[in-house]
C-alpha positions as CSV (number, residue, x, y, z in Angstrom):
1,X,0.1,-0.1,0.1
2,X,1.6,3.2,-1.1
3,X,0.3,7.1,-1.4
4,X,-0.9,6.3,-5.0
5,X,-3.2,3.4,-3.9
6,X,-4.5,5.8,-1.3
7,X,-4.8,8.7,-3.9
8,X,-6.2,6.3,-6.5
9,X,-9.0,4.9,-4.0
10,X,-10.2,8.4,-2.8
11,X,-10.3,9.6,-6.4
12,X,-12.6,6.8,-7.5
13,X,-14.7,7.0,-4.3
14,X,-15.2,10.6,-5.3
15,X,-15.9,10.0,-8.9
16,X,-17.2,6.5,-9.5
17,X,-17.8,5.3,-12.3
18,X,-14.8,6.9,-13.8
19,X,-13.4,5.9,-17.3
20,X,-9.9,4.3,-17.0
21,X,-8.6,6.7,-19.6
22,X,-9.4,9.7,-17.2
23,X,-7.5,7.8,-14.3
24,X,-4.5,6.9,-16.3
25,X,-4.4,10.6,-17.5
26,X,-4.8,12.2,-14.3
27,X,-2.1,10.1,-12.3
28,X,0.0,9.3,-15.4
29,X,-0.1,5.4,-14.8
30,X,-0.8,2.5,-17.1
31,X,-3.7,0.3,-17.1
32,X,-1.7,-2.6,-15.5
33,X,-0.6,-0.4,-12.9
34,X,-4.0,0.6,-12.0
35,X,-5.1,-3.0,-12.0
36,X,-2.2,-3.9,-9.6
37,X,-3.3,-1.0,-7.3
38,X,-6.8,-2.0,-7.4
39,X,-6.1,-5.7,-6.5
40,X,-3.9,-4.2,-3.4
41,X,-6.9,-2.0,-2.3
42,X,-9.5,-4.7,-2.8
43,X,-7.8,-7.0,-0.1
44,X,-8.8,-4.3,2.5
45,X,-12.3,-3.7,1.3
46,X,-15.4,-5.7,1.9
47,X,-16.5,-7.5,-1.3
48,X,-19.6,-5.2,-2.0
49,X,-17.1,-2.2,-2.1
50,X,-14.4,-3.8,-4.2
51,X,-13.2,-1.8,-7.2
52,X,-13.8,-3.5,-10.5
53,X,-13.5,-2.7,-14.3
54,X,-16.6,-2.9,-16.1
55,X,-15.7,-2.1,-19.8
56,X,-13.9,1.1,-19.9
57,X,-15.0,2.2,-16.4
58,X,-13.7,1.7,-12.9
59,X,-16.6,1.2,-10.7
60,X,-17.1,0.9,-6.9
61,X,-19.9,1.2,-4.3
62,X,-17.4,2.5,-1.7
63,X,-18.9,5.6,0.0
64,X,-17.0,8.1,2.4
65,X,-17.8,6.1,5.5
66,X,-16.5,2.9,3.8
67,X,-13.4,4.9,2.8
68,X,-12.6,6.2,6.4
69,X,-13.1,2.5,7.7
70,X,-10.7,1.2,4.9
71,X,-7.9,3.8,6.1
72,X,-8.5,2.9,9.8
73,X,-7.7,-0.8,9.0
74,X,-4.7,-0.3,7.0
75,X,-1.8,-1.8,9.1
76,X,0.9,0.6,9.3
77,X,3.6,-1.9,8.2
78,X,1.7,-2.3,4.9
79,X,2.3,1.5,3.9
80,X,5.2,2.0,1.7
81,X,6.7,5.6,1.8
82,X,7.5,7.4,-1.4
83,X,11.1,8.6,-2.3
84,X,9.9,12.3,-1.4
85,X,8.4,11.2,1.9
86,X,11.6,9.5,2.9
87,X,13.7,12.5,1.7
88,X,11.5,14.9,3.8
89,X,11.8,12.7,6.9
90,X,15.7,12.5,6.6
91,X,15.7,16.3,6.1
92,X,13.8,16.9,9.3
93,X,16.0,14.5,11.4
94,X,14.5,12.4,14.0
95,X,10.9,12.8,14.6
96,X,9.8,14.0,18.3
97,X,8.3,11.2,20.4
98,X,4.5,10.6,20.0
99,X,1.9,10.1,22.5
100,X,2.9,7.0,24.8
101,X,6.5,7.1,23.7
102,X,9.3,8.3,25.7
103,X,12.4,10.3,24.3
104,X,15.5,8.5,24.4
105,X,18.3,10.4,26.2
106,X,21.8,9.6,25.0
107,X,24.5,10.0,27.5
108,X,26.9,13.1,26.8
109,X,30.4,12.2,26.2
């Protein structure tokens, strides 16, 4: 699961049914890439909300509530960061400790 998968699902959720050609043009991806992404997304969707191709259209019954439920169930370790996200993180340095985490204090030399 990557940022493209999430963007694709959101776009299709907002515009379904949508022409495959419109999606490939918008995202600059091939039809085979769309199919791979749809397969990955469908692993986390209920069968009645699956993305599917019907002729030249991508169709889904997913609504906003199902989209939010989808986002909430994605295991964090399944998300793959983009190169841009990795670069931004390395430029910011170490992230501050989040809720429930303790900052590691290194001994001074």
